[in-house]
C-alpha positions in Angstrom: 18.8 8.9 -0.4 15.1 9.6 -0.8 14.3 13.2 -1.6 12.4 15.3 0.9 8.7 15.7 0.5 9.2 19.4 -0.4 11.1 18.3 -3.5 8.8 15.5 -4.6 5.6 13.7 -3.4 6.5 10.1 -4.4 9.2 7.5 -4.2 9.5 4.8 -6.8 10.4 1.2 -6.2 14.1 1.6 -7.3 14.6 4.5 -5.0 13.0 2.7 -2.1 15.1 -0.4 -2.7 18.3 1.7 -2.9 17.5 3.6 0.3 16.7 0.4 2.2 19.9 -1.3 0.9 22.0 1.6 2.0 20.3 1.8 5.5 20.6 -2.0 6.0 24.1 -2.2 4.4 23.0 -5.0 2.1 23.1 -5.4 -1.7 20.1 -3.9 -3.6 19.5 -7.3 -5.2 18.8 -8.7 -1.7 16.3 -5.9 -0.9 14.7 -6.3 -4.3 14.3 -10.1 -3.7 12.8 -9.5 -0.2 10.3 -7.0 -1.6 9.4 -9.4 -4.4 8.8 -12.1 -1.8 6.7 -9.8 0.3 4.6 -9.0 -2.7 4.0 -12.7 -3.4 3.1 -13.4 0.2 0.7 -10.5 0.3 -1.0 -11.6 -2.9 -1.3 -15.2 -1.6 -2.7 -14.1 1.8 -5.2 -11.8 0.2 -6.3 -14.5 -2.2 -6.8 -16.9 0.8 -8.8 -14.1 2.6 -6.2 -13.7 5.3 -5.3 -10.5 7.1 -1.6 -9.5 7.1 -0.4 -7.3 10.0 3.1 -5.9 10.3 3.0 -4.5 13.8 3.5 -0.7 13.9 3.7 -0.5 10.1 0.5 -1.5 8.3 -2.3 -4.0 8.0 -3.5 -5.4 4.7 -6.8 -7.2 4.3 -9.4 -8.2 1.7 -12.8 -6.6 2.2 -16.1 -6.8 0.3 -17.8 -3.8 -1.3 -21.6 -4.2 -1.6 -23.4 -3.8 -4.8 -24.8 -0.3 -5.3 -26.3 2.0 -7.8 -24.1 4.7 -9.3 -24.5 7.4 -11.9 -22.8 7.9 -15.2 -21.4 11.4 -14.7 -21.8 12.3 -18.4 -25.4 11.2 -18.9 -26.7 11.1 -15.4 -28.0 7.6 -16.1 -28.2 5.1 -13.2 -25.9 2.1 -13.5 -25.7 -1.0 -11.3 -22.3 -1.5 -9.8 -21.8 -5.2 -8.8 -20.4 -6.3 -5.5 -16.6 -6.7 -5.5 -13.6 -7.7 -3.4 -11.1 -4.9 -2.7 -8.0 -4.5 -0.6 -7.9 -2.3 2.5 -4.5 -1.0 3.8 -4.4 0.5 7.2 -1.5 2.5 8.5 0.1 1.3 11.7 1.0 3.3 14.8 4.5 4.2 13.6 3.3 5.5 10.3 0.5 7.5 12.0 3.0 8.9 14.5 5.4 9.9 11.7 2.6 11.6 9.8 1.3 13.5 12.8 4.8 14.9 13.6 5.1 16.6 10.2 4.1 20.3 10.3 1.1 21.2 8.3 
């Protein structure tokens, strides 16, 4: 079982796999294989520039960050930061609802 947020602020992959396997009543190897497949598909989709949406859970997409000027915090010197591709992950409605139901 995954520890409560009061006990710890993160869940590692092994704990997540174990919790899903228990909830779905399937072997951990099956869950691990499914997560590996999900990772491969997400990487492939992002590489192709596709947006992946899992309704109610999350959306993952590649976005572009414009070139900009930054500052070296140690010297204050201006530095040019080139344009880059990055990944944007947006929480779906079920995740947002779960977060909003937790007391502050």
